[in-house]
C-alpha positions in Angstrom: 66.0 121.9 139.5 69.0 123.5 140.5 69.3 126.8 141.6 72.3 127.7 140.0 71.6 126.4 135.8 74.3 128.4 134.2 75.0 127.9 130.5 72.3 124.7 130.7 69.9 124.1 127.8 67.3 124.1 130.7 64.2 122.2 131.1 63.9 119.9 128.0 61.4 117.0 126.7 62.0 113.5 126.1 61.0 113.1 122.3 59.4 110.1 121.1 59.2 109.0 116.9 58.2 105.5 115.0 61.2 104.7 113.4 60.1 101.2 111.9 56.4 100.0 111.7 55.3 96.3 112.7 54.0 95.2 109.1 57.0 95.8 108.2 59.8 95.4 110.5 63.4 95.4 110.9 66.0 92.8 110.0 68.4 92.2 113.0 71.8 90.6 112.8 70.6 87.7 114.2 68.6 87.1 111.5 65.4 87.7 113.3 63.1 90.5 112.8 61.4 93.3 115.0 58.7 95.4 114.8 57.3 98.3 115.6 60.7 100.3 116.8 60.0 103.7 118.9 63.4 105.5 119.8 63.1 108.5 122.7 65.2 111.1 121.8 66.1 114.7 122.7 67.3 117.6 121.2 69.5 121.0 122.3 70.4 123.9 119.9 69.1 125.1 116.5 69.9 123.6 113.4 71.5 125.7 110.9 69.6 126.9 107.3 72.5 125.0 105.7 72.0 121.7 107.7 75.5 121.1 108.6 76.1 121.8 112.1 74.6 118.3 113.4 76.2 116.2 116.3 74.8 113.1 117.7 75.9 111.7 121.1 75.9 107.8 121.8 74.8 107.1 125.8 77.4 104.2 127.1 75.3 101.1 128.4 73.3 103.3 131.7 73.0 106.2 129.6 69.3 107.4 128.2 68.3 110.0 125.9 68.4 113.1 128.5 71.9 114.1 128.2 71.7 117.5 128.8 69.3 119.8 130.9 66.4 119.0 132.8 63.5 116.8 132.9 61.0 119.5 135.5 61.7 122.5 137.0 62.0 120.5 140.7 64.1 118.5 138.9 67.7 117.6 141.7 69.3 115.7 138.4 70.3 116.6 135.1 71.1 115.4 131.7 74.5 112.7 131.8 76.3 114.7 129.8 75.5 118.2 131.5 79.0 119.3 131.8 80.0 118.4 128.3 76.5 120.0 126.5 75.1 123.2 126.6 76.0 126.7 125.8 78.8 127.7 125.6 80.5 124.2 126.2 82.0 121.3 124.5 79.9 120.8 122.9 78.5 124.2 122.3 74.5 124.8 121.5 74.3 127.9 120.6 76.8 126.5 117.8 75.1 123.0 117.1 72.2 120.8 116.8 72.4 117.9 118.9 70.7 115.3 119.3 70.6 111.7 122.0 68.2 109.1 121.8 68.4 105.9 123.2 69.4 103.3 121.0 67.4 100.0 120.6 67.6 97.1 123.2 67.4 100.5 126.2 64.7 100.8 128.7 64.0 104.8 128.5 61.8 105.3 125.7 63.5 103.0 122.7 62.1 99.6 121.6 63.3 96.8 124.2 63.0 94.0 126.9 60.8 95.5 129.0 58.8 97.0 125.6 55.1 95.5 125.0 55.7 93.0 122.5 53.0 93.0 120.2 52.8 89.7 119.5 51.7 88.3 122.9 50.5 92.0 124.9 53.0 91.5 127.4 56.5 92.2 128.0 59.3 91.4 125.9 61.4 89.7 128.2 63.7 86.8 126.6 61.5 87.0 123.8 63.8 90.3 122.7 65.9 89.3 120.1 69.7 89.4 120.3 71.1 92.9 118.9 74.0 94.2 118.0 75.4 97.5 117.7 75.4 98.1 114.3 71.2 97.4 114.4 71.7 100.4 117.0 73.0 102.0 114.7 71.0 101.4 111.5 67.9 102.7 113.9 69.7 105.6 114.7 69.9 106.3 111.5 66.2 105.7 111.0 65.7 108.4 113.1 68.1 110.7 111.6 66.4 110.3 108.5 62.8 110.9 109.9 63.8 113.8 111.2 65.0 115.3 108.3 69.0 114.9 109.0 70.9 114.7 105.7 74.6 114.5 107.3 76.3 115.3 110.6 79.4 117.0 111.8 79.8 114.5 114.0 79.1 111.1 116.0 80.2 111.4 119.6 80.5 108.9 122.4 82.3 106.8 125.1 82.9 103.9 126.4 79.9 101.4 125.1 78.2 104.4 122.9 82.2 105.2 121.3 81.1 101.2 119.2 78.2 102.7 118.1 80.4 105.9 117.1 82.9 103.3 114.9 79.9 101.8 113.7 78.8 104.7 112.2 81.9 105.7 110.6 82.0 102.6 109.2 78.4 102.3 108.0 77.6 105.4 107.0 81.3 106.9 105.9 79.5 109.6 103.3 77.4 110.9 106.2 79.3 111.6 108.9 81.7 114.2 108.7 84.2 113.7 112.4 83.6 110.8 114.8 84.9 111.5 118.0 85.3 107.9 119.5 86.3 108.0 123.3 87.2 105.8 126.0 86.7 102.6 123.6 87.2 99.7 122.0 87.6 98.1 118.2 86.4 94.8 120.1 86.2 93.5 124.0 88.5 91.1 125.6 88.1 88.3 127.8 88.6 90.2 130.9 85.6 92.5 129.6 83.5 90.1 128.7 84.6 88.1 131.6 83.3 91.5 133.9 80.0 91.5 131.6 79.1 87.6 132.4 79.5 88.1 136.4 77.2 90.6 136.0 74.8 88.5 133.7 75.0 85.7 135.8 74.0 87.7 139.1 71.0 88.8 137.5 69.8 85.3 136.2 71.1 83.2 139.4 68.5 86.0 141.3 65.2 83.9 142.7 63.2 87.3 140.9 63.8 87.0 137.6 61.6 84.0 136.5 63.2 83.5 133.1 63.0 87.6 132.2 59.3 87.9 133.1 59.8 89.6 136.5 56.7 92.2 137.1 57.6 94.7 137.2 58.4 95.9 141.2 59.2 92.4 141.5 62.6 91.9 139.1 65.9 90.4 139.8 67.0 93.8 141.6 69.9 91.9 143.9 71.4 91.2 141.1 70.8 93.9 138.8 72.4 95.2 142.0 75.9 93.4 142.0 75.8 93.6 138.3 76.4 97.3 138.5 78.8 97.4 141.3 81.0 94.9 139.4 80.7 97.0 136.3 81.6 100.0 139.2 84.8 98.7 139.9 85.6 98.4 136.4 84.9 102.1 135.5 87.4 103.4 138.5 90.8 103.3 138.1 93.2 102.4 141.5 94.6 105.2 142.0 91.3 107.0 142.4 89.2 104.2 144.4 92.7 104.7 147.1 91.9 108.6 147.0 88.4 108.5 147.4 88.0 105.8 149.6 91.4 103.9 150.7 90.2 102.4 154.0 87.8 104.1 155.8 85.3 102.6 157.6 82.0 104.6 157.1 81.1 105.4 160.9 83.0 103.9 163.4 87.3 103.9 164.1 87.1 100.3 164.5 86.0 96.5 163.6 82.1 95.1 163.9 83.6 91.6 163.5 79.9 91.5 161.5 79.4 91.2 157.9 77.5 94.6 157.4 79.0 96.9 155.7 81.8 98.7 157.0 84.4 100.3 155.0 83.2 103.8 152.9 83.6 101.2 149.1 81.5 99.1 150.5 78.8 101.8 150.7 79.6 103.8 147.5 79.0 100.3 146.2 75.9 99.2 147.6 74.3 102.9 147.0 75.5 103.2 143.2 74.0 99.7 143.5 70.4 100.6 144.8 70.3 103.8 142.2 70.9 101.8 139.5 67.7 99.1 141.0 65.6 102.4 141.0 65.7 103.6 137.0 67.2 100.6 134.7 65.7 97.0 133.5 67.4 93.8 134.0 67.0 92.4 130.6 68.3 95.5 129.0 71.5 95.3 131.2 71.2 91.6 130.1 71.2 92.5 125.8 73.4 95.4 125.7 76.7 93.8 127.7 76.0 90.9 124.7 75.5 93.5 122.2 78.7 95.2 123.6 80.6 91.4 124.0 79.6 90.4 120.0 81.4 94.1 118.9 84.6 93.1 117.1 85.7 95.3 114.1 88.7 92.7 113.3 86.9 89.9 113.2 83.7 91.1 111.7 85.8 92.4 108.5 88.6 90.3 108.9 91.5 93.1 110.7 91.2 96.6 111.6 92.9 97.8 108.8 90.1 96.3 106.6 87.4 97.7 109.0 88.5 101.2 108.4 89.2 101.2 104.8 85.7 102.5 103.4 85.9 105.4 106.6 86.1 108.8 104.9 85.6 111.2 108.3 87.7 112.7 110.1 88.4 111.4 113.4 89.5 112.0 117.2 90.2 109.4 119.5 90.5 110.3 123.2 91.3 107.5 125.6 92.2 108.2 130.1 96.0 107.3 130.8 94.2 105.1 134.5 91.4 103.1 132.1 92.1 99.4 133.0 89.0 98.7 131.1 89.5 100.1 127.8 93.3 100.5 128.2 94.6 103.3 126.0 96.4 100.5 123.6 93.8 99.8 122.7 92.7 102.9 121.5 96.1 103.3 119.7 95.4 99.9 117.9 92.6 101.6 116.2 94.5 104.9 115.9 97.3 102.6 114.0 94.8 101.0 112.2 93.6 104.5 110.5 97.1 105.6 109.7 97.5 102.4 107.9 94.1 103.4 106.1 95.7 107.1 104.9 93.3 108.2 107.3 92.5 111.8 109.4 93.0 110.6 112.4 93.8 112.4 116.1 94.9 111.3 119.1 95.7 111.8 122.8 95.9 110.0 126.1 94.4 112.4 128.2 96.1 111.8 132.2 93.3 111.6 134.5 93.2 110.2 138.0 88.9 108.7 137.1 89.4 106.1 134.9 87.2 104.7 132.8 84.1 107.5 134.3 87.2 109.6 132.8 84.8 110.8 130.4 82.0 111.8 132.4 83.9 113.6 134.7 86.9 115.5 133.1 85.3 118.3 131.2 87.3 121.3 131.4 90.2 119.2 129.5 87.9 116.8 127.5 85.7 119.9 126.6 88.9 121.8 125.3 89.7 118.2 122.7 86.3 118.2 121.4 85.7 121.6 121.2 88.5 122.9 119.2 87.8 119.5 117.1 84.5 120.5 116.6 85.7 124.0 114.9 88.4 122.9 113.4 85.8 120.7 111.3 83.1 122.5 111.4 85.1 125.3 109.6 88.3 123.9 108.8 90.6 126.2 107.6 94.4 125.6 109.5 94.6 128.9 112.0 98.2 129.6 111.6 97.8 131.6 115.3 96.6 129.6 118.0 94.8 130.9 120.4 94.1 128.1 122.5 97.0 126.9 123.7 98.3 127.4 127.5 101.0 129.3 127.9 103.3 127.4 129.4 102.4 125.1 126.5 103.0 127.6 124.0 106.6 129.1 126.1 107.7 125.8 125.9 107.1 125.2 121.9 108.0 128.8 120.8 111.6 129.9 122.2 113.5 131.1 119.1 111.9 129.4 115.7 113.8 131.0 112.8 114.4 127.5 111.2 110.7 127.5 110.6 110.6 129.9 108.3 113.7 128.0 106.7 112.2 124.7 106.3 108.8 126.5 105.2 111.2 127.5 102.0 113.0 123.7 101.4 109.4 122.5 101.2 108.0 121.9 98.3 104.1 122.6 97.6 101.4 119.7 97.8 104.1 117.7 99.3 103.3 115.7 102.8 104.6 115.8 105.8 105.2 114.1 109.8 106.2 116.7 112.1 107.9 114.8 114.7 107.2 117.4 118.1 105.7 119.3 116.1 104.5 121.3 119.2 101.6 123.8 119.2 101.2 123.0 115.4 102.7 126.4 114.3 105.2 125.2 111.6 102.4 122.3 110.2 99.9 125.5 110.2 102.2 127.6 108.4 102.7 124.6 105.7 99.3 124.4 105.6 98.4 127.7 104.7 101.2 129.0 102.9 102.5 126.0 101.0 98.6 123.7 100.7 100.9 120.5 102.1 99.2 117.1 103.8 100.3 117.3 107.0 100.9 115.4 110.6 102.4 115.9 113.4 103.5 113.8 116.4 103.4 115.3 120.0 104.6 113.9 122.9 102.5 117.0 125.5 99.2 117.1 125.6 98.8 121.0 126.1 100.1 121.1 122.8 98.6 117.5 121.2 95.1 120.2 122.0 96.7 123.0 121.3 96.8 121.2 117.3 93.6 120.2 117.4 92.4 123.4 118.3 94.3 124.7 114.9 92.5 121.9 112.8 95.7 119.8 112.4 96.0 116.0 112.4 98.0 115.4 115.2 99.0 112.0 117.5 100.1 111.8 120.9 103.0 109.6 120.8 106.6 109.0 121.5 108.6 108.6 118.3 111.2 106.8 121.0 108.8 104.1 121.0 109.4 104.2 116.9 106.9 104.2 114.0 105.5 101.1 113.1 102.1 102.1 112.3 104.2 104.0 109.3 105.0 102.8 106.2 108.4 103.0 104.4 108.4 106.4 102.4 105.1 106.9 103.5 105.8 110.9 103.3 107.6 113.5 101.4 109.5 114.8 104.8 109.9 114.3 108.2 110.9 116.5 110.3 112.6 116.9 113.6 113.0 120.5 114.9 114.9 121.5 117.5 114.4 117.9 119.5 116.9 115.7 118.1 119.3 116.3 121.3 116.4 115.9 123.4 116.0 112.5 122.1 117.6 109.4 124.3 118.5 107.0 121.1 119.0 109.0 118.2 120.4 107.0 116.2 117.8 104.6 116.1 115.2 107.7 116.2 116.7 108.8 112.7 116.8 104.9 111.2 112.7 105.4 111.5 112.7 108.7 110.6 114.8 107.6 107.3 112.7 104.6 106.5 109.5 106.8 106.7 110.4 110.1 104.8 112.2 110.2 101.5 113.6 113.2 103.0 114.6 114.1 106.9 115.2 117.5 107.7 116.4 118.0 111.2 117.5 121.6 113.4 119.2 121.4 116.5 120.6 123.9 118.2 124.9 124.5 118.2 126.2 123.4 121.3 129.5 124.5 120.2 128.7 127.9 119.7 131.1 130.6 120.9 129.0 132.2 123.6 129.1 127.9 124.6 132.4 127.9 125.1 132.7 131.3 126.7 130.3 130.5 129.3 131.8 127.2 130.6 135.6 128.2 129.9 134.9 131.3 131.7 132.6 130.8 134.2 133.0 127.3 134.5 129.1 126.3 134.4 126.9 125.3 132.0 125.8 127.6 129.2 122.5 129.1 128.8 121.3 131.3 126.0 118.4 133.0 123.6 118.8 129.2 122.2 119.9 127.1 124.6 117.2 128.8 127.5 117.3 125.8 130.2 119.0 125.4 133.3 121.0 122.2 133.2 118.5 120.8 136.3 115.3 121.6 133.8 116.4 121.2 130.4 115.1 119.0 128.0 118.3 119.2 126.4 119.7 115.3 127.3 122.7 115.6 124.7 125.1 117.8 123.6 126.0 118.2 120.0 127.8 120.5 117.9 127.4 120.7 113.3 130.5 118.5 113.6 128.9 116.2 116.4 126.2 115.5 113.3 128.3 115.4 110.1 130.0 112.5 112.4 126.9 111.1 113.3 125.6 111.4 109.5 128.2 110.1 108.1 128.3 107.1 110.9 124.3 106.0 109.6 125.1 106.6 106.1 123.4 109.6 105.4 123.8 112.0 102.7 123.5 115.4 103.4 121.6 117.5 101.1 121.7 120.9 102.5 123.5 122.1 105.5 122.4 125.0 106.9 124.2 127.0 109.5 121.9 130.0 110.9 122.8 132.8 113.1 120.4 134.8 116.0 117.1 135.8 114.0 119.0 136.2 110.3 118.0 133.8 107.7 120.9 134.4 106.1 123.4 130.9 106.9 126.9 131.6 108.4 130.1 131.3 106.0 132.7 131.5 107.8 133.6 128.6 111.2 130.1 127.7 111.0 130.3 125.8 114.3 132.1 128.7 116.1 129.3 131.1 114.6 126.3 129.0 114.1 123.5 129.8 117.3 122.2 126.5 115.1 121.7 124.2 112.1 119.1 122.9 109.6 120.0 119.7 107.9 118.6 118.0 104.4 119.2 114.3 104.6 118.4 111.1 102.7 119.4 107.4 102.9 122.1 107.0 100.5 
């Protein structure tokens, strides 16, 4: 064991449980049956008295039940998600009872192709039936039933583990309170299937494959290593590979002019392939990648919208900007389908240079999202005060927000609200606590999205200028655009979308025609800086300088009805009556489509 085990769960023993007996085999999706089935699993933390703190982890292709801690005192390598699971970590074992099992078809203790076929007394090999992600999840459910688990707080997984998370949410909607699919997809595209096919062909073409009945220690090692190399390339990003390896030679300044590995990246891939062979079974690789190929929610249910129609849990969907295996666009597609079903969903595309593997390599950022979401789901009171948002993000979001109190007074209780550019979620949190609204937010800044998740809000990271096609017409009573209209490139296009989505649109903005702005510009000859407009011209998010009169004309041009117009000054809540275009520092408009 490493010298430093701070915040580790320590020594953990992998356990095994039979979940399917030989005389009562499990019916698989392929039409065949399988039994007996044993499952290897580990647990961390303690189940609380209410039994409501269970977190189920679903591992990816090459993972296993050993997610955290160490198997032996002399173990040099911790579990595959040690950075995320443990006391005080993103998945805090002081709070949650965490379960992780090796999935069906695996080779780390759960029944798979390397297990002994009771009918022959030999390893299954290719006699093992084809399996699907749905089969994997059914076996996991059988394990939880045997453990006496009646419901889970959350199911969490990345990559192929994320596919299992989605299947859990769909197949067992009343069993799962929250789902966190990370760096995953609702279906593999042609490119991903192609990579899987090349890897499988490398294994099948190895002379030691022996139709899947290879002897232990004499398997298709070269084919499996090549498959792993191909797969590992897809887990990295171009930026990550460039920064880590570039064109660096392994141990020479000049080329050797032969075919031995020369470049650092070649040596790295050789190491990845060889180390994988030492711990993984080639047949399992065939079966698991084929199960991933078969996973296609839209095909199975008719559409993504239909696939998620029966789900009832909260979702936190996470993608990584540099992931080109399961792209952010694929995550957004599942988010759009969840929105179309009016489901409780939050989404963030995390900036990271690590590609697909980022879910294993970004513990601080990802941990903040997971920790906040789990806490808010377990104890669902929305926080009016936010303790997690980074200082810079809070400062950006909370300049002078006297408009919040006025906007809150304009919202009817129990209404539905979409807050565009919601910052750290302060207004939505206030409305949820005080007016019992059903609120959702849209925000672009990653830190502010995390702050909203920590508050327990539903928040989508999205650029409103890309449209709101995922939202149905008149799907909200109110859409709020607070201190944001002056920052968008094409206000007319954005405003038209807001009026389509909401029955009423509430807009607040700073008044660039306030007397202090005019004075600074006239006498100083410089762009104004005020308490309401605290930015220098070079770092201001404001790209449009508008006054109350400008917005009046804007509404008239679009055929927008102004139901209320509230000019405000400083921190006062009373509207400015005299010369508002001169004396109001900001204004709030309630509008609707005529």
